[in-house]
mmCIF file of the N, C-alpha and C atoms, coordinates in Angstrom:
data_MODEL
# 
_entry.id   MODEL 
# 
loop_
_atom_site.group_PDB 
_atom_site.id 
_atom_site.type_symbol 
_atom_site.label_atom_id 
_atom_site.label_alt_id 
_atom_site.label_comp_id 
_atom_site.label_asym_id 
_atom_site.label_entity_id 
_atom_site.label_seq_id 
_atom_site.pdbx_PDB_ins_code 
_atom_site.Cartn_x 
_atom_site.Cartn_y 
_atom_site.Cartn_z 
_atom_site.occupancy 
_atom_site.B_iso_or_equiv 
_atom_site.pdbx_formal_charge 
_atom_site.auth_seq_id 
_atom_site.auth_comp_id 
_atom_site.auth_asym_id 
_atom_site.auth_atom_id 
_atom_site.pdbx_PDB_model_num 
ATOM 1   N N  . MET A 1 1  ? 1.017  -1.038  -0.028 1.00 0.00 ? 1  MET A N  1 
ATOM 2   C CA . MET A 1 1  ? 0.097  0.048   -0.238 1.00 0.00 ? 1  MET A CA 1 
ATOM 3   C C  . MET A 1 1  ? 0.897  1.018   0.111  1.00 0.00 ? 1  MET A C  1 
ATOM 4   N N  . GLU A 1 2  ? 0.516  1.969   -0.694 1.00 0.00 ? 2  GLU A N  1 
ATOM 5   C CA . GLU A 1 2  ? 1.020  3.190   -0.813 1.00 0.00 ? 2  GLU A CA 1 
ATOM 6   C C  . GLU A 1 2  ? 0.437  4.774   -0.034 1.00 0.00 ? 2  GLU A C  1 
ATOM 7   N N  . THR A 1 3  ? 1.071  5.360   0.719  1.00 0.00 ? 3  THR A N  1 
ATOM 8   C CA . THR A 1 3  ? 0.723  6.280   1.424  1.00 0.00 ? 3  THR A CA 1 
ATOM 9   C C  . THR A 1 3  ? 1.772  7.663   1.653  1.00 0.00 ? 3  THR A C  1 
ATOM 10  N N  . VAL A 1 4  ? 1.104  8.762   2.221  1.00 0.00 ? 4  VAL A N  1 
ATOM 11  C CA . VAL A 1 4  ? 2.299  9.876   2.274  1.00 0.00 ? 4  VAL A CA 1 
ATOM 12  C C  . VAL A 1 4  ? 2.899  9.888   3.344  1.00 0.00 ? 4  VAL A C  1 
ATOM 13  N N  . ALA A 1 5  ? 3.846  10.471  3.719  1.00 0.00 ? 5  ALA A N  1 
ATOM 14  C CA . ALA A 1 5  ? 4.356  10.674  5.214  1.00 0.00 ? 5  ALA A CA 1 
ATOM 15  C C  . ALA A 1 5  ? 5.675  11.896  4.748  1.00 0.00 ? 5  ALA A C  1 
ATOM 16  N N  . GLY A 1 6  ? 5.127  13.231  5.532  1.00 0.00 ? 6  GLY A N  1 
ATOM 17  C CA . GLY A 1 6  ? 6.380  14.144  4.916  1.00 0.00 ? 6  GLY A CA 1 
ATOM 18  C C  . GLY A 1 6  ? 6.057  14.825  3.830  1.00 0.00 ? 6  GLY A C  1 
ATOM 19  N N  . GLY A 1 7  ? 5.181  14.617  3.019  1.00 0.00 ? 7  GLY A N  1 
ATOM 20  C CA . GLY A 1 7  ? 4.854  15.066  1.486  1.00 0.00 ? 7  GLY A CA 1 
ATOM 21  C C  . GLY A 1 7  ? 5.550  14.232  0.831  1.00 0.00 ? 7  GLY A C  1 
ATOM 22  N N  . GLU A 1 8  ? 5.943  12.713  1.442  1.00 0.00 ? 8  GLU A N  1 
ATOM 23  C CA . GLU A 1 8  ? 6.838  11.897  0.281  1.00 0.00 ? 8  GLU A CA 1 
ATOM 24  C C  . GLU A 1 8  ? 5.733  10.593  0.059  1.00 0.00 ? 8  GLU A C  1 
ATOM 25  N N  . VAL A 1 9  ? 5.598  9.978   -1.033 1.00 0.00 ? 9  VAL A N  1 
ATOM 26  C CA . VAL A 1 9  ? 5.012  8.466   -1.069 1.00 0.00 ? 9  VAL A CA 1 
ATOM 27  C C  . VAL A 1 9  ? 5.483  7.786   -0.764 1.00 0.00 ? 9  VAL A C  1 
ATOM 28  N N  . VAL A 1 10 ? 5.069  6.692   -0.145 1.00 0.00 ? 10 VAL A N  1 
ATOM 29  C CA . VAL A 1 10 ? 5.909  5.763   0.890  1.00 0.00 ? 10 VAL A CA 1 
ATOM 30  C C  . VAL A 1 10 ? 5.124  4.365   0.705  1.00 0.00 ? 10 VAL A C  1 
ATOM 31  N N  . GLN A 1 11 ? 6.030  3.307   0.593  1.00 0.00 ? 11 GLN A N  1 
ATOM 32  C CA . GLN A 1 11 ? 5.323  2.170   0.421  1.00 0.00 ? 11 GLN A CA 1 
ATOM 33  C C  . GLN A 1 11 ? 5.040  1.325   2.213  1.00 0.00 ? 11 GLN A C  1 
ATOM 34  N N  . ALA A 1 12 ? 3.985  0.829   2.319  1.00 0.00 ? 12 ALA A N  1 
ATOM 35  C CA . ALA A 1 12 ? 3.693  0.439   3.802  1.00 0.00 ? 12 ALA A CA 1 
ATOM 36  C C  . ALA A 1 12 ? 3.120  -0.961  3.528  1.00 0.00 ? 12 ALA A C  1 
ATOM 37  N N  . PHE A 1 13 ? 3.547  -1.846  4.358  1.00 0.00 ? 13 PHE A N  1 
ATOM 38  C CA . PHE A 1 13 ? 3.125  -2.948  4.693  1.00 0.00 ? 13 PHE A CA 1 
ATOM 39  C C  . PHE A 1 13 ? 2.140  -3.291  5.415  1.00 0.00 ? 13 PHE A C  1 
ATOM 40  N N  . ILE A 1 14 ? 0.844  -4.112  4.562  1.00 0.00 ? 14 ILE A N  1 
ATOM 41  C CA . ILE A 1 14 ? -0.652 -3.981  5.813  1.00 0.00 ? 14 ILE A CA 1 
ATOM 42  C C  . ILE A 1 14 ? -0.736 -5.288  5.927  1.00 0.00 ? 14 ILE A C  1 
ATOM 43  N N  . PRO A 1 15 ? -0.563 -5.454  7.499  1.00 0.00 ? 15 PRO A N  1 
ATOM 44  C CA . PRO A 1 15 ? -0.985 -7.033  7.404  1.00 0.00 ? 15 PRO A CA 1 
ATOM 45  C C  . PRO A 1 15 ? -2.386 -7.940  7.460  1.00 0.00 ? 15 PRO A C  1 
ATOM 46  N N  . LYS A 1 16 ? -2.593 -8.514  7.326  1.00 0.00 ? 16 LYS A N  1 
ATOM 47  C CA . LYS A 1 16 ? -3.934 -9.451  7.275  1.00 0.00 ? 16 LYS A CA 1 
ATOM 48  C C  . LYS A 1 16 ? -5.063 -8.945  8.626  1.00 0.00 ? 16 LYS A C  1 
ATOM 49  N N  . PRO A 1 17 ? -5.847 -8.534  8.065  1.00 0.00 ? 17 PRO A N  1 
ATOM 50  C CA . PRO A 1 17 ? -6.910 -8.240  9.510  1.00 0.00 ? 17 PRO A CA 1 
ATOM 51  C C  . PRO A 1 17 ? -6.882 -9.193  10.459 1.00 0.00 ? 17 PRO A C  1 
ATOM 52  N N  . LEU A 1 18 ? -7.060 -8.756  11.712 1.00 0.00 ? 18 LEU A N  1 
ATOM 53  C CA . LEU A 1 18 ? -7.129 -9.477  13.026 1.00 0.00 ? 18 LEU A CA 1 
ATOM 54  C C  . LEU A 1 18 ? -8.828 -9.873  13.065 1.00 0.00 ? 18 LEU A C  1 
ATOM 55  N N  . PRO A 1 19 ? -9.138 -10.599 14.143 1.00 0.00 ? 19 PRO A N  1 
ATOM 56  C CA . PRO A 1 19 ? -8.373 -11.755 14.563 1.00 0.00 ? 19 PRO A CA 1 
ATOM 57  C C  . PRO A 1 19 ? -7.771 -12.675 13.586 1.00 0.00 ? 19 PRO A C  1 
ATOM 58  N N  . PRO A 1 20 ? -6.728 -13.403 13.960 1.00 0.00 ? 20 PRO A N  1 
ATOM 59  C CA . PRO A 1 20 ? -5.798 -14.302 13.376 1.00 0.00 ? 20 PRO A CA 1 
ATOM 60  C C  . PRO A 1 20 ? -6.497 -15.466 13.173 1.00 0.00 ? 20 PRO A C  1 
ATOM 61  N N  . ILE A 1 21 ? -6.487 -16.567 12.299 1.00 0.00 ? 21 ILE A N  1 
ATOM 62  C CA . ILE A 1 21 ? -6.708 -17.961 12.172 1.00 0.00 ? 21 ILE A CA 1 
ATOM 63  C C  . ILE A 1 21 ? -5.759 -18.833 11.987 1.00 0.00 ? 21 ILE A C  1 
ATOM 64  N N  . PRO A 1 22 ? -5.657 -19.984 12.789 1.00 0.00 ? 22 PRO A N  1 
ATOM 65  C CA . PRO A 1 22 ? -5.823 -19.491 14.150 1.00 0.00 ? 22 PRO A CA 1 
ATOM 66  C C  . PRO A 1 22 ? -5.774 -18.779 15.098 1.00 0.00 ? 22 PRO A C  1 
ATOM 67  N N  . PRO A 1 23 ? -6.187 -18.621 16.228 1.00 0.00 ? 23 PRO A N  1 
ATOM 68  C CA . PRO A 1 23 ? -6.275 -17.550 17.085 1.00 0.00 ? 23 PRO A CA 1 
ATOM 69  C C  . PRO A 1 23 ? -4.515 -17.567 17.970 1.00 0.00 ? 23 PRO A C  1 
ATOM 70  N N  . LEU A 1 24 ? -4.077 -16.731 18.338 1.00 0.00 ? 24 LEU A N  1 
ATOM 71  C CA . LEU A 1 24 ? -2.878 -16.727 18.946 1.00 0.00 ? 24 LEU A CA 1 
ATOM 72  C C  . LEU A 1 24 ? -2.777 -17.304 20.365 1.00 0.00 ? 24 LEU A C  1 
ATOM 73  N N  . ASP A 1 25 ? -1.871 -18.062 20.530 1.00 0.00 ? 25 ASP A N  1 
ATOM 74  C CA . ASP A 1 25 ? -1.834 -18.877 21.884 1.00 0.00 ? 25 ASP A CA 1 
ATOM 75  C C  . ASP A 1 25 ? -1.243 -17.503 22.599 1.00 0.00 ? 25 ASP A C  1 
ATOM 76  N N  . LEU A 1 26 ? -1.780 -17.214 23.633 1.00 0.00 ? 26 LEU A N  1 
ATOM 77  C CA . LEU A 1 26 ? -1.129 -16.094 24.385 1.00 0.00 ? 26 LEU A CA 1 
ATOM 78  C C  . LEU A 1 26 ? -0.691 -16.862 25.779 1.00 0.00 ? 26 LEU A C  1 
ATOM 79  N N  . ASP A 1 27 ? 0.309  -17.611 26.132 1.00 0.00 ? 27 ASP A N  1 
ATOM 80  C CA . ASP A 1 27 ? 0.891  -17.776 26.985 1.00 0.00 ? 27 ASP A CA 1 
ATOM 81  C C  . ASP A 1 27 ? 1.573  -17.082 28.098 1.00 0.00 ? 27 ASP A C  1 
ATOM 82  N N  . SER A 1 28 ? 2.022  -17.596 29.233 1.00 0.00 ? 28 SER A N  1 
ATOM 83  C CA . SER A 1 28 ? 2.292  -16.335 30.054 1.00 0.00 ? 28 SER A CA 1 
ATOM 84  C C  . SER A 1 28 ? 3.419  -15.611 29.447 1.00 0.00 ? 28 SER A C  1 
ATOM 85  N N  . GLY A 1 29 ? 4.639  -16.119 28.810 1.00 0.00 ? 29 GLY A N  1 
ATOM 86  C CA . GLY A 1 29 ? 5.567  -15.206 28.201 1.00 0.00 ? 29 GLY A CA 1 
ATOM 87  C C  . GLY A 1 29 ? 5.034  -13.851 27.098 1.00 0.00 ? 29 GLY A C  1 
ATOM 88  N N  . ARG A 1 30 ? 4.230  -14.481 26.259 1.00 0.00 ? 30 ARG A N  1 
ATOM 89  C CA . ARG A 1 30 ? 3.519  -13.910 25.183 1.00 0.00 ? 30 ARG A CA 1 
ATOM 90  C C  . ARG A 1 30 ? 2.646  -12.642 26.212 1.00 0.00 ? 30 ARG A C  1 
ATOM 91  N N  . GLN A 1 31 ? 1.835  -12.788 27.057 1.00 0.00 ? 31 GLN A N  1 
ATOM 92  C CA . GLN A 1 31 ? 1.067  -12.151 27.286 1.00 0.00 ? 31 GLN A CA 1 
ATOM 93  C C  . GLN A 1 31 ? 2.162  -10.874 27.764 1.00 0.00 ? 31 GLN A C  1 
ATOM 94  N N  . GLN A 1 32 ? 3.174  -11.578 28.512 1.00 0.00 ? 32 GLN A N  1 
ATOM 95  C CA . GLN A 1 32 ? 3.932  -10.383 29.494 1.00 0.00 ? 32 GLN A CA 1 
ATOM 96  C C  . GLN A 1 32 ? 4.557  -9.179  28.349 1.00 0.00 ? 32 GLN A C  1 
ATOM 97  N N  . LEU A 1 33 ? 4.816  -9.989  27.077 1.00 0.00 ? 33 LEU A N  1 
ATOM 98  C CA . LEU A 1 33 ? 5.493  -9.521  25.995 1.00 0.00 ? 33 LEU A CA 1 
ATOM 99  C C  . LEU A 1 33 ? 4.501  -8.267  25.349 1.00 0.00 ? 33 LEU A C  1 
ATOM 100 N N  . LEU A 1 34 ? 3.179  -8.389  24.919 1.00 0.00 ? 34 LEU A N  1 
ATOM 101 C CA . LEU A 1 34 ? 1.876  -8.025  24.665 1.00 0.00 ? 34 LEU A CA 1 
ATOM 102 C C  . LEU A 1 34 ? 1.773  -6.974  26.040 1.00 0.00 ? 34 LEU A C  1 
ATOM 103 N N  . GLU A 1 35 ? 1.996  -6.863  27.032 1.00 0.00 ? 35 GLU A N  1 
ATOM 104 C CA . GLU A 1 35 ? 1.786  -5.906  28.163 1.00 0.00 ? 35 GLU A CA 1 
ATOM 105 C C  . GLU A 1 35 ? 3.142  -4.826  28.080 1.00 0.00 ? 35 GLU A C  1 
ATOM 106 N N  . LYS A 1 36 ? 4.428  -5.446  27.679 1.00 0.00 ? 36 LYS A N  1 
ATOM 107 C CA . LYS A 1 36 ? 5.248  -4.285  27.851 1.00 0.00 ? 36 LYS A CA 1 
ATOM 108 C C  . LYS A 1 36 ? 5.119  -3.506  26.330 1.00 0.00 ? 36 LYS A C  1 
ATOM 109 N N  . ALA A 1 37 ? 4.707  -4.493  25.352 1.00 0.00 ? 37 ALA A N  1 
ATOM 110 C CA . ALA A 1 37 ? 4.491  -3.750  24.011 1.00 0.00 ? 37 ALA A CA 1 
ATOM 111 C C  . ALA A 1 37 ? 3.293  -2.564  24.161 1.00 0.00 ? 37 ALA A C  1 
ATOM 112 N N  . THR A 1 38 ? 2.144  -3.004  24.841 1.00 0.00 ? 38 THR A N  1 
ATOM 113 C CA . THR A 1 38 ? 0.978  -1.795  24.812 1.00 0.00 ? 38 THR A CA 1 
ATOM 114 C C  . THR A 1 38 ? 1.643  -0.478  25.829 1.00 0.00 ? 38 THR A C  1 
ATOM 115 N N  . LEU A 1 39 ? 2.092  -1.116  26.689 1.00 0.00 ? 39 LEU A N  1 
ATOM 116 C CA . LEU A 1 39 ? 2.757  -0.184  27.828 1.00 0.00 ? 39 LEU A CA 1 
ATOM 117 C C  . LEU A 1 39 ? 3.463  0.805   26.592 1.00 0.00 ? 39 LEU A C  1 
ATOM 118 N N  . ALA A 1 40 ? 4.464  0.313   26.101 1.00 0.00 ? 40 ALA A N  1 
ATOM 119 C CA . ALA A 1 40 ? 5.395  1.256   25.414 1.00 0.00 ? 40 ALA A CA 1 
ATOM 120 C C  . ALA A 1 40 ? 4.712  1.885   23.982 1.00 0.00 ? 40 ALA A C  1 
ATOM 121 N N  . LEU A 1 41 ? 3.859  1.234   23.526 1.00 0.00 ? 41 LEU A N  1 
ATOM 122 C CA . LEU A 1 41 ? 2.871  2.536   22.876 1.00 0.00 ? 41 LEU A CA 1 
ATOM 123 C C  . LEU A 1 41 ? 2.207  3.406   23.572 1.00 0.00 ? 41 LEU A C  1 
ATOM 124 N N  . GLY A 1 42 ? 1.828  3.203   24.633 1.00 0.00 ? 42 GLY A N  1 
ATOM 125 C CA . GLY A 1 42 ? 1.091  4.276   25.708 1.00 0.00 ? 42 GLY A CA 1 
ATOM 126 C C  . GLY A 1 42 ? 1.913  5.592   25.618 1.00 0.00 ? 42 GLY A C  1 
ATOM 127 N N  . ARG A 1 43 ? 3.214  5.194   26.184 1.00 0.00 ? 43 ARG A N  1 
ATOM 128 C CA . ARG A 1 43 ? 4.595  5.737   26.479 1.00 0.00 ? 43 ARG A CA 1 
ATOM 129 C C  . ARG A 1 43 ? 4.756  6.912   25.275 1.00 0.00 ? 43 ARG A C  1 
ATOM 130 N N  . LEU A 1 44 ? 4.705  6.568   24.014 1.00 0.00 ? 44 LEU A N  1 
ATOM 131 C CA . LEU A 1 44 ? 5.226  6.869   22.795 1.00 0.00 ? 44 LEU A CA 1 
ATOM 132 C C  . LEU A 1 44 ? 3.579  7.767   22.440 1.00 0.00 ? 44 LEU A C  1 
ATOM 133 N N  . ASP A 1 45 ? 2.771  7.357   22.418 1.00 0.00 ? 45 ASP A N  1 
ATOM 134 C CA . ASP A 1 45 ? 1.480  8.190   22.182 1.00 0.00 ? 45 ASP A CA 1 
ATOM 135 C C  . ASP A 1 45 ? 1.345  9.513   23.065 1.00 0.00 ? 45 ASP A C  1 
ATOM 136 N N  . SER A 1 46 ? 1.494  9.035   23.931 1.00 0.00 ? 46 SER A N  1 
ATOM 137 C CA . SER A 1 46 ? 1.402  10.516  25.117 1.00 0.00 ? 46 SER A CA 1 
ATOM 138 C C  . SER A 1 46 ? 2.981  11.357  24.790 1.00 0.00 ? 46 SER A C  1 
ATOM 139 N N  . VAL A 1 47 ? 4.217  10.961  24.488 1.00 0.00 ? 47 VAL A N  1 
ATOM 140 C CA . VAL A 1 47 ? 4.934  11.810  24.106 1.00 0.00 ? 47 VAL A CA 1 
ATOM 141 C C  . VAL A 1 47 ? 5.024  12.511  22.975 1.00 0.00 ? 47 VAL A C  1 
ATOM 142 N N  . SER A 1 48 ? 3.902  11.733  22.019 1.00 0.00 ? 48 SER A N  1 
ATOM 143 C CA . SER A 1 48 ? 3.636  12.531  20.832 1.00 0.00 ? 48 SER A CA 1 
ATOM 144 C C  . SER A 1 48 ? 2.533  13.731  20.650 1.00 0.00 ? 48 SER A C  1 
ATOM 145 N N  . MET A 1 49 ? 2.274  13.799  21.948 1.00 0.00 ? 49 MET A N  1 
ATOM 146 C CA . MET A 1 49 ? 1.259  15.009  22.058 1.00 0.00 ? 49 MET A CA 1 
ATOM 147 C C  . MET A 1 49 ? 2.196  16.223  22.576 1.00 0.00 ? 49 MET A C  1 
ATOM 148 N N  . LEU A 1 50 ? 3.446  15.970  23.387 1.00 0.00 ? 50 LEU A N  1 
ATOM 149 C CA . LEU A 1 50 ? 3.652  17.164  23.529 1.00 0.00 ? 50 LEU A CA 1 
ATOM 150 C C  . LEU A 1 50 ? 4.717  17.693  21.960 1.00 0.00 ? 50 LEU A C  1 
ATOM 151 N N  . LEU A 1 51 ? 4.505  16.737  21.076 1.00 0.00 ? 51 LEU A N  1 
ATOM 152 C CA . LEU A 1 51 ? 5.620  17.498  19.604 1.00 0.00 ? 51 LEU A CA 1 
ATOM 153 C C  . LEU A 1 51 ? 4.666  18.284  18.982 1.00 0.00 ? 51 LEU A C  1 
ATOM 154 N N  . PRO A 1 52 ? 5.577  19.553  18.551 1.00 0.00 ? 52 PRO A N  1 
ATOM 155 C CA . PRO A 1 52 ? 4.397  20.739  17.930 1.00 0.00 ? 52 PRO A CA 1 
ATOM 156 C C  . PRO A 1 52 ? 4.186  20.046  16.483 1.00 0.00 ? 52 PRO A C  1 
ATOM 157 N N  . ASN A 1 53 ? 4.713  18.959  15.878 1.00 0.00 ? 53 ASN A N  1 
ATOM 158 C CA . ASN A 1 53 ? 4.314  18.503  14.531 1.00 0.00 ? 53 ASN A CA 1 
ATOM 159 C C  . ASN A 1 53 ? 4.797  17.248  14.621 1.00 0.00 ? 53 ASN A C  1 
ATOM 160 N N  . PRO A 1 54 ? 4.003  15.991  14.712 1.00 0.00 ? 54 PRO A N  1 
ATOM 161 C CA . PRO A 1 54 ? 4.427  14.613  15.010 1.00 0.00 ? 54 PRO A CA 1 
ATOM 162 C C  . PRO A 1 54 ? 4.617  14.293  13.634 1.00 0.00 ? 54 PRO A C  1 
ATOM 163 N N  . GLN A 1 55 ? 3.866  14.698  12.630 1.00 0.00 ? 55 GLN A N  1 
ATOM 164 C CA . GLN A 1 55 ? 4.283  13.983  11.379 1.00 0.00 ? 55 GLN A CA 1 
ATOM 165 C C  . GLN A 1 55 ? 5.550  14.491  10.802 1.00 0.00 ? 55 GLN A C  1 
ATOM 166 N N  . LEU A 1 56 ? 6.044  15.138  11.310 1.00 0.00 ? 56 LEU A N  1 
ATOM 167 C CA . LEU A 1 56 ? 7.832  15.987  10.617 1.00 0.00 ? 56 LEU A CA 1 
ATOM 168 C C  . LEU A 1 56 ? 8.556  14.822  11.407 1.00 0.00 ? 56 LEU A C  1 
ATOM 169 N N  . PHE A 1 57 ? 8.248  14.580  12.970 1.00 0.00 ? 57 PHE A N  1 
ATOM 170 C CA . PHE A 1 57 ? 9.018  13.481  13.157 1.00 0.00 ? 57 PHE A CA 1 
ATOM 171 C C  . PHE A 1 57 ? 8.950  12.229  12.974 1.00 0.00 ? 57 PHE A C  1 
ATOM 172 N N  . LEU A 1 58 ? 7.914  11.683  12.433 1.00 0.00 ? 58 LEU A N  1 
ATOM 173 C CA . LEU A 1 58 ? 7.514  10.617  11.805 1.00 0.00 ? 58 LEU A CA 1 
ATOM 174 C C  . LEU A 1 58 ? 8.255  10.529  10.602 1.00 0.00 ? 58 LEU A C  1 
ATOM 175 N N  . TYR A 1 59 ? 8.333  11.512  9.842  1.00 0.00 ? 59 TYR A N  1 
ATOM 176 C CA . TYR A 1 59 ? 9.050  11.324  8.700  1.00 0.00 ? 59 TYR A CA 1 
ATOM 177 C C  . TYR A 1 59 ? 10.554 11.188  8.815  1.00 0.00 ? 59 TYR A C  1 
ATOM 178 N N  . ALA A 1 60 ? 11.155 11.829  9.472  1.00 0.00 ? 60 ALA A N  1 
ATOM 179 C CA . ALA A 1 60 ? 12.594 11.683  9.913  1.00 0.00 ? 60 ALA A CA 1 
ATOM 180 C C  . ALA A 1 60 ? 13.074 10.518  10.274 1.00 0.00 ? 60 ALA A C  1 
ATOM 181 N N  . TYR A 1 61 ? 11.923 9.736   11.088 1.00 0.00 ? 61 TYR A N  1 
ATOM 182 C CA . TYR A 1 61 ? 12.061 8.277   10.838 1.00 0.00 ? 61 TYR A CA 1 
ATOM 183 C C  . TYR A 1 61 ? 12.055 7.439   9.939  1.00 0.00 ? 61 TYR A C  1 
ATOM 184 N N  . VAL A 1 62 ? 10.965 7.630   9.039  1.00 0.00 ? 62 VAL A N  1 
ATOM 185 C CA . VAL A 1 62 ? 10.565 6.997   8.205  1.00 0.00 ? 62 VAL A CA 1 
ATOM 186 C C  . VAL A 1 62 ? 12.068 7.418   6.889  1.00 0.00 ? 62 VAL A C  1 
ATOM 187 N N  . ARG A 1 63 ? 12.517 8.751   6.948  1.00 0.00 ? 63 ARG A N  1 
ATOM 188 C CA . ARG A 1 63 ? 13.436 8.917   6.135  1.00 0.00 ? 63 ARG A CA 1 
ATOM 189 C C  . ARG A 1 63 ? 14.819 8.167   6.466  1.00 0.00 ? 63 ARG A C  1 
ATOM 190 N N  . ARG A 1 64 ? 15.076 8.090   7.735  1.00 0.00 ? 64 ARG A N  1 
ATOM 191 C CA . ARG A 1 64 ? 16.298 7.561   7.900  1.00 0.00 ? 64 ARG A CA 1 
ATOM 192 C C  . ARG A 1 64 ? 16.215 6.000   7.805  1.00 0.00 ? 64 ARG A C  1 
ATOM 193 N N  . GLU A 1 65 ? 14.934 5.354   7.937  1.00 0.00 ? 65 GLU A N  1 
ATOM 194 C CA . GLU A 1 65 ? 14.815 3.881   7.386  1.00 0.00 ? 65 GLU A CA 1 
ATOM 195 C C  . GLU A 1 65 ? 15.381 3.908   6.234  1.00 0.00 ? 65 GLU A C  1 
ATOM 196 N N  . ALA A 1 66 ? 14.501 4.582   5.389  1.00 0.00 ? 66 ALA A N  1 
ATOM 197 C CA . ALA A 1 66 ? 14.909 4.735   3.949  1.00 0.00 ? 66 ALA A CA 1 
ATOM 198 C C  . ALA A 1 66 ? 16.558 4.767   3.597  1.00 0.00 ? 66 ALA A C  1 
ATOM 199 N N  . VAL A 1 67 ? 16.963 5.356   4.123  1.00 0.00 ? 67 VAL A N  1 
ATOM 200 C CA . VAL A 1 67 ? 18.712 6.238   4.068  1.00 0.00 ? 67 VAL A CA 1 
ATOM 201 C C  . VAL A 1 67 ? 19.410 4.842   4.173  1.00 0.00 ? 67 VAL A C  1 
ATOM 202 N N  . LEU A 1 68 ? 18.475 4.485   5.474  1.00 0.00 ? 68 LEU A N  1 
ATOM 203 C CA . LEU A 1 68 ? 19.982 3.365   6.157  1.00 0.00 ? 68 LEU A CA 1 
ATOM 204 C C  . LEU A 1 68 ? 19.412 1.775   5.240  1.00 0.00 ? 68 LEU A C  1 
ATOM 205 N N  . SER A 1 69 ? 18.764 1.401   4.073  1.00 0.00 ? 69 SER A N  1 
ATOM 206 C CA . SER A 1 69 ? 17.824 0.579   3.614  1.00 0.00 ? 69 SER A CA 1 
ATOM 207 C C  . SER A 1 69 ? 18.894 0.739   2.216  1.00 0.00 ? 69 SER A C  1 
ATOM 208 N N  . SER A 1 70 ? 18.863 1.916   1.745  1.00 0.00 ? 70 SER A N  1 
ATOM 209 C CA . SER A 1 70 ? 19.693 2.153   0.726  1.00 0.00 ? 70 SER A CA 1 
ATOM 210 C C  . SER A 1 70 ? 20.984 2.052   0.879  1.00 0.00 ? 70 SER A C  1 
ATOM 211 N N  . GLN A 1 71 ? 21.738 1.926   1.996  1.00 0.00 ? 71 GLN A N  1 
ATOM 212 C CA . GLN A 1 71 ? 23.151 1.966   2.413  1.00 0.00 ? 71 GLN A CA 1 
ATOM 213 C C  . GLN A 1 71 ? 23.508 0.358   2.338  1.00 0.00 ? 71 GLN A C  1 
ATOM 214 N N  . ILE A 1 72 ? 22.354 -0.645  3.246  1.00 0.00 ? 72 ILE A N  1 
ATOM 215 C CA . ILE A 1 72 ? 22.767 -1.740  2.752  1.00 0.00 ? 72 ILE A CA 1 
ATOM 216 C C  . ILE A 1 72 ? 22.719 -2.263  1.382  1.00 0.00 ? 72 ILE A C  1 
ATOM 217 N N  . GLU A 1 73 ? 21.511 -1.765  0.629  1.00 0.00 ? 73 GLU A N  1 
ATOM 218 C CA . GLU A 1 73 ? 21.512 -2.332  -0.553 1.00 0.00 ? 73 GLU A CA 1 
ATOM 219 C C  . GLU A 1 73 ? 22.513 -1.564  -1.549 1.00 0.00 ? 73 GLU A C  1 
ATOM 220 N N  . GLY A 1 74 ? 23.013 -0.751  -1.226 1.00 0.00 ? 74 GLY A N  1 
ATOM 221 C CA . GLY A 1 74 ? 24.693 0.299   -2.444 1.00 0.00 ? 74 GLY A CA 1 
ATOM 222 C C  . GLY A 1 74 ? 23.501 0.950   -3.226 1.00 0.00 ? 74 GLY A C  1 
ATOM 223 N N  . THR A 1 75 ? 22.551 1.415   -3.078 1.00 0.00 ? 75 THR A N  1 
ATOM 224 C CA . THR A 1 75 ? 21.813 2.357   -3.945 1.00 0.00 ? 75 THR A CA 1 
ATOM 225 C C  . THR A 1 75 ? 21.410 3.737   -3.031 1.00 0.00 ? 75 THR A C  1 
ATOM 226 N N  . HIS A 1 76 ? 21.060 4.622   -3.974 1.00 0.00 ? 76 HIS A N  1 
ATOM 227 C CA . HIS A 1 76 ? 21.130 5.758   -3.643 1.00 0.00 ? 76 HIS A CA 1 
ATOM 228 C C  . HIS A 1 76 ? 19.867 6.430   -3.859 1.00 0.00 ? 76 HIS A C  1 
# 
């Protein structure tokens, strides 16, 4: 899927809809990981409210990942 980030068209991976078939087995280890991930997302969400322009912040990371990927592939 293509989307726009920071005025630039980028491609994004869109996973299959949830819930998965067969359902996930949330044993105690996975449950703890899920809770840690949820907490981290909550922190990120709260920090993003302090930013004057969250889209610009996101664009910087999308751009950085693209540059790093290009360096790995040896392209510009």
